[in-house]
C-alpha positions as CSV (number, residue, x, y, z in Angstrom):
1,X,42.4,-8.1,17.8
2,X,40.7,-6.8,21.0
3,X,37.2,-6.2,18.9
4,X,37.7,-9.8,16.4
5,X,36.4,-13.0,17.0
6,X,38.7,-16.0,15.8
7,X,34.9,-18.0,14.8
8,X,33.4,-17.9,11.4
9,X,30.3,-19.6,10.7
10,X,29.4,-20.4,7.1
11,X,27.0,-22.6,4.7
12,X,27.3,-23.7,1.3
13,X,24.3,-23.3,-1.4
14,X,23.3,-26.4,-2.5
15,X,24.9,-28.7,0.1
16,X,24.0,-29.3,3.7
17,X,26.0,-28.1,6.9
18,X,26.9,-31.8,8.0
19,X,27.9,-32.5,4.4
20,X,30.3,-29.9,4.6
21,X,31.6,-30.4,7.7
22,X,32.2,-34.0,7.0
23,X,33.9,-33.2,4.1
24,X,35.7,-30.9,5.6
25,X,36.8,-33.8,8.1
26,X,37.3,-36.7,5.6
27,X,38.9,-34.5,2.8
28,X,40.6,-32.4,4.6
29,X,41.5,-33.6,7.7
30,X,40.0,-29.8,9.5
31,X,37.8,-30.3,11.8
32,X,34.4,-28.3,12.5
33,X,31.1,-28.2,14.4
34,X,27.5,-28.0,12.4
35,X,24.5,-27.4,13.1
36,X,23.0,-24.8,15.9
37,X,25.5,-24.5,18.7
38,X,23.4,-24.2,21.6
39,X,22.0,-21.2,20.1
40,X,18.5,-21.5,18.0
41,X,17.1,-18.3,18.8
42,X,20.0,-16.5,16.8
43,X,19.4,-19.0,14.0
44,X,16.4,-17.8,13.6
45,X,17.4,-14.2,14.0
46,X,20.1,-15.0,11.1
47,X,17.5,-17.0,9.1
48,X,19.7,-20.2,9.0
49,X,17.4,-22.0,11.4
50,X,16.3,-25.3,11.8
51,X,19.8,-26.6,10.1
52,X,22.1,-24.1,11.1
53,X,26.1,-23.4,10.1
54,X,29.0,-25.0,9.9
55,X,31.7,-23.3,12.5
56,X,35.0,-23.0,12.2
57,X,37.4,-21.5,15.3
58,X,40.7,-20.7,15.1
59,X,42.8,-21.7,18.3
60,X,45.7,-19.6,19.7
61,X,48.1,-22.1,18.2
62,X,46.4,-22.1,14.3
63,X,48.9,-21.1,11.8
64,X,48.8,-18.5,9.1
65,X,49.1,-22.0,6.6
66,X,46.3,-24.1,8.0
67,X,44.0,-20.7,7.9
68,X,45.1,-20.7,4.2
69,X,44.3,-24.5,3.7
70,X,40.9,-24.2,5.2
71,X,40.2,-21.1,2.7
72,X,41.2,-23.6,-0.4
73,X,39.6,-26.6,1.0
74,X,36.2,-24.5,1.4
75,X,36.7,-22.8,-2.0
76,X,37.1,-26.7,-3.3
77,X,34.3,-27.5,-1.6
78,X,32.2,-24.4,-2.8
79,X,33.3,-25.3,-6.4
80,X,32.2,-28.8,-6.3
81,X,28.7,-27.7,-5.2
82,X,27.7,-25.8,-8.4
83,X,25.9,-27.7,-10.8
C-alpha cells in the first residue's frame, strides 16, 4: 500500500468532465472534483488540457462498498454515454 495512491482521475468519452462530476453527485451522491486540479502543466502532459479530469479520492473511512458503488455509478454513466 505504501506505493499506491487513493486518487484516480477519469474521463468519459463523449461527456464533459463537469457533466460526469455533476451526474455522480446528483444521481449517485458521489462527490468528486473536476477540472485541472491546480496542475495545468500535468494536464498538458497527459493530453487532458484544457478540460482536465474527474478526480475520485478514497479517504481513510471509505468502505469497499462505497468503492464498489462508485464503480457501478461510473459504469452506468459510461453506458449512458454510448450512442
